[in-house]
C-alpha positions as CSV (number, residue, x, y, z in Angstrom):
1,X,0.0,0.0,0.0
2,X,1.5,3.3,-1.1
3,X,0.3,6.5,0.6
4,X,0.2,10.0,-0.7
5,X,-1.7,11.8,2.0
6,X,-3.5,10.4,5.0
7,X,-4.4,10.5,8.6
8,X,-2.3,8.3,10.8
9,X,-3.6,6.3,13.8
10,X,-5.9,8.2,16.1
11,X,-3.8,11.4,16.1
12,X,-6.0,14.4,15.0
13,X,-3.4,16.1,12.9
14,X,-3.0,15.6,9.1
15,X,0.2,13.9,8.1
16,X,1.6,14.5,4.6
17,X,3.4,11.7,2.8
18,X,6.0,12.2,0.0
19,X,7.5,9.5,-2.1
20,X,7.0,5.8,-1.4
21,X,5.6,5.2,2.1
22,X,4.2,1.8,2.6
23,X,1.8,0.5,5.4
24,X,3.5,-2.9,5.9
25,X,1.9,-4.4,9.0
26,X,-1.6,-3.4,9.9
27,X,-1.5,-5.6,13.1
28,X,1.1,-3.3,14.6
29,X,0.2,0.3,15.4
30,X,1.6,3.0,13.1
31,X,4.0,0.8,11.1
32,X,5.4,2.4,8.0
33,X,8.2,1.7,5.6
34,X,9.9,4.7,3.8
35,X,11.6,3.5,0.6
36,X,13.9,5.2,-1.9
37,X,14.5,3.1,-5.1
38,X,18.0,2.3,-6.4
39,X,19.4,5.0,-8.6
40,X,22.4,7.1,-9.5
41,X,23.6,10.4,-8.1
42,X,21.7,12.5,-10.7
43,X,18.2,12.2,-9.2
44,X,17.0,13.3,-5.8
45,X,15.0,10.5,-4.1
46,X,13.0,11.0,-0.9
47,X,10.4,9.2,1.2
48,X,9.0,11.4,4.0
49,X,6.1,11.9,6.4
50,X,5.7,15.3,8.0
51,X,3.3,17.8,9.5
52,X,4.9,20.8,7.8
53,X,3.6,20.6,4.2
54,X,1.4,23.5,3.2
55,X,1.6,25.0,6.7
56,X,3.2,28.3,7.7
57,X,6.0,28.0,10.2
58,X,4.1,30.0,12.8
59,X,1.3,27.4,12.7
60,X,3.5,24.3,13.2
61,X,1.9,21.9,15.6
62,X,4.3,21.3,18.4
63,X,5.3,23.2,21.5
64,X,7.0,21.7,24.6
65,X,6.4,19.5,26.4
66,X,6.4,16.8,23.7
67,X,7.4,13.2,23.9
68,X,8.0,11.1,20.8
69,X,8.6,7.4,21.0
70,X,8.9,4.8,18.2
71,X,10.8,1.7,17.1
72,X,12.9,1.9,14.0
73,X,15.4,0.0,11.8
74,X,17.0,0.7,8.4
75,X,18.0,-1.6,5.5
76,X,21.8,-1.2,6.1
77,X,24.0,0.2,8.8
78,X,25.8,2.5,6.4
79,X,23.4,4.1,3.8
80,X,24.0,6.9,1.3
81,X,22.3,10.2,2.1
82,X,20.4,10.8,5.3
83,X,17.5,9.5,7.4
84,X,16.0,10.3,10.7
85,X,13.0,11.4,12.7
86,X,12.1,14.1,15.1
87,X,11.1,17.8,15.2
88,X,12.3,20.8,13.1
89,X,11.2,24.1,11.7
90,X,11.8,23.1,8.0
91,X,14.4,26.0,7.6
92,X,15.4,25.5,4.0
93,X,12.0,24.9,2.3
94,X,12.1,27.9,-0.1
95,X,11.9,25.9,-3.3
96,X,14.4,23.3,-2.0
97,X,13.6,19.7,-1.6
98,X,9.9,18.7,-1.6
99,X,7.7,20.1,-4.3
100,X,4.5,21.5,-2.7
101,X,5.9,21.8,0.8
102,X,5.1,25.5,0.6
103,X,7.3,28.4,-0.4
104,X,8.9,29.8,2.7
105,X,11.8,32.1,3.2
106,X,14.8,30.3,4.7
107,X,15.5,30.7,8.4
108,X,18.0,29.5,11.0
109,X,17.5,25.9,12.1
110,X,15.6,24.7,15.1
111,X,15.6,21.0,15.6
112,X,15.6,18.1,18.0
113,X,16.0,14.7,16.3
114,X,17.7,11.5,15.7
115,X,19.7,12.2,12.5
116,X,21.8,9.9,10.4
117,X,24.3,11.2,7.8
118,X,26.4,9.2,5.5
119,X,30.2,9.5,5.6
120,X,29.9,12.3,3.0
121,X,27.8,14.3,5.4
122,X,29.5,16.7,7.8
123,X,27.1,19.5,8.5
124,X,28.0,21.4,11.6
125,X,28.4,25.1,12.4
126,X,30.7,24.7,15.5
127,X,32.0,21.2,16.0
128,X,35.6,20.4,15.1
129,X,35.0,16.6,14.6
130,X,33.2,15.0,11.8
131,X,29.4,15.2,12.3
132,X,28.0,12.0,10.6
133,X,26.7,8.6,11.5
134,X,23.6,8.3,13.7
135,X,23.4,11.2,16.2
136,X,21.0,12.6,18.7
137,X,21.1,16.3,17.8
138,X,19.7,19.7,18.9
139,X,19.8,23.0,17.0
140,X,18.7,26.1,18.8
141,X,19.1,29.4,16.9
142,X,18.4,33.0,17.5
143,X,15.2,34.2,15.8
144,X,16.0,36.5,12.9
145,X,13.4,37.8,10.5
146,X,13.6,35.6,7.4
147,X,13.5,38.6,5.1
148,X,17.0,39.5,6.3
149,X,18.4,36.5,4.6
150,X,17.7,38.2,1.3
151,X,20.4,40.7,2.1
152,X,22.9,37.9,2.4
153,X,22.3,36.6,-1.1
154,X,25.1,38.7,-2.8
155,X,27.8,37.3,-0.6
156,X,26.8,33.6,-1.1
157,X,29.5,33.0,-3.9
158,X,32.1,34.0,-1.4
159,X,31.3,30.9,0.7
160,X,33.3,28.8,-1.8
161,X,36.5,30.7,-0.8
162,X,37.7,28.8,2.3
163,X,39.2,31.7,4.2
164,X,35.8,33.4,4.0
165,X,33.8,30.4,4.7
166,X,35.9,29.5,7.8
167,X,35.3,33.0,9.2
168,X,31.6,32.8,8.4
169,X,31.3,29.4,10.1
170,X,32.8,30.9,13.3
171,X,30.3,33.8,13.0
172,X,27.4,31.5,12.4
173,X,28.1,29.6,15.6
174,X,27.2,32.8,17.5
175,X,23.7,32.5,16.1
176,X,23.2,28.7,15.8
177,X,23.9,26.7,18.9
178,X,24.1,22.9,18.6
179,X,24.8,19.8,20.5
180,X,25.0,16.2,19.3
181,X,25.8,12.8,20.6
182,X,26.7,9.8,18.4
183,X,24.6,6.7,19.0
184,X,26.7,3.5,19.4
185,X,24.2,1.1,18.1
186,X,23.5,-1.1,15.1
187,X,20.7,0.8,13.3
188,X,19.7,-2.1,11.0
189,X,18.3,-3.9,14.1
190,X,15.1,-2.8,15.8
191,X,15.7,-0.2,18.5
192,X,13.3,1.9,20.6
193,X,13.9,5.6,20.4
194,X,12.5,8.3,22.7
195,X,12.8,12.1,22.4
196,X,11.5,14.4,25.2
197,X,11.4,18.1,24.4
198,X,10.9,20.4,27.3
199,X,11.1,24.2,27.6
200,X,14.7,24.1,29.0
201,X,16.1,20.8,27.8
202,X,15.9,17.8,25.5
203,X,16.4,14.2,26.4
204,X,17.3,11.3,24.0
205,X,16.9,7.7,24.9
206,X,17.6,4.5,23.0
207,X,16.3,1.2,24.4
208,X,15.4,3.0,27.7
209,X,19.0,4.2,28.1
210,X,19.7,7.9,28.2
211,X,22.3,8.8,25.6
212,X,21.9,12.6,25.8
213,X,20.4,15.1,28.3
214,X,21.1,18.6,27.2
215,X,20.0,22.0,28.4
216,X,19.8,23.2,24.9
217,X,16.3,23.5,23.6
218,X,15.0,24.6,20.2
219,X,12.5,27.5,19.9
220,X,8.9,26.5,19.1
221,X,6.8,25.9,17.1
222,X,8.2,22.8,15.3
223,X,6.8,20.1,13.0
224,X,7.3,16.4,12.9
225,X,9.4,14.9,10.2
226,X,10.4,11.2,9.4
227,X,12.4,10.7,6.2
228,X,15.0,8.9,4.2
229,X,16.8,10.5,1.1
230,X,20.0,10.4,-0.9
231,X,21.4,13.9,-0.4
232,X,24.5,15.0,1.5
233,X,25.8,18.3,2.8
234,X,29.1,19.2,4.4
235,X,30.3,22.4,6.1
236,X,33.5,21.1,7.8
237,X,35.7,22.9,10.3
238,X,38.3,23.7,7.5
239,X,35.6,25.8,5.7
240,X,35.0,23.3,2.9
241,X,31.4,23.3,1.6
242,X,30.1,20.4,-0.3
243,X,26.6,19.2,-1.2
244,X,25.0,17.0,-3.7
245,X,23.3,13.6,-4.2
246,X,24.6,10.1,-3.7
247,X,23.9,6.9,-5.7
248,X,22.4,4.0,-4.0
249,X,22.9,0.7,-6.0
250,X,20.1,-1.0,-4.0
251,X,16.8,0.4,-2.7
252,X,17.1,1.7,0.8
253,X,14.4,1.9,3.5
254,X,13.6,3.1,7.0
255,X,10.9,1.2,8.9
256,X,9.1,2.6,12.0
257,X,6.4,1.1,14.2
258,X,4.5,2.0,17.4
259,X,4.9,5.7,16.8
260,X,3.4,7.7,19.8
261,X,3.4,11.4,20.3
262,X,2.4,12.8,23.7
263,X,1.9,16.5,24.3
């Protein structure tokens, strides 16, 4: 069964589906498989469920306290691209990524999620070590009017000069605060994930074990997102910027079950 738009379980909000999302086991509550087909690096492939599509950021559903729990596994421990689940403010949705997600001006990121990035991914604004693999991550940024980003468009080409991009990365870290913790697990096996978002902290647990308890908390409101795709982005500590798409010789998938959201 392939879904395009549906209500899920008994939750009152509308969940939007993009790409191939399959209902794979009706006997287990909220069980979905997110699939991207095999393909080369020329085409963007995405399977996603979210509460952000067609909705203005100010009307996103979630404010703390929020608890998200689910069980998840993926088709391979090391996949191209990214996958994950959690809460975010969809900061880069102005014509980027999903068609029909709504044209919004870009903004600084707010997020609390379990995020996997392939070895090509290394997107961080402050950390000196490589930021990839499966991580429990929080981004909390100062709120800046999105229209101000338009004034920065003329300097974007300068980002590809490393001395400039290194300095800008240091400057950006004053506005975007982040924390992350790598998860030392085998993600191709079933694991239970929990995320608790409070006004003044975020807690991450895997299989009932706390892996991160941080006093950094994103600014609401946020939307739910669960996805798998084949893109990568890197803004490493040496100032190098890389982004693009990855080939996946075989289809890749993320399965979730027993999704529960408590507010």
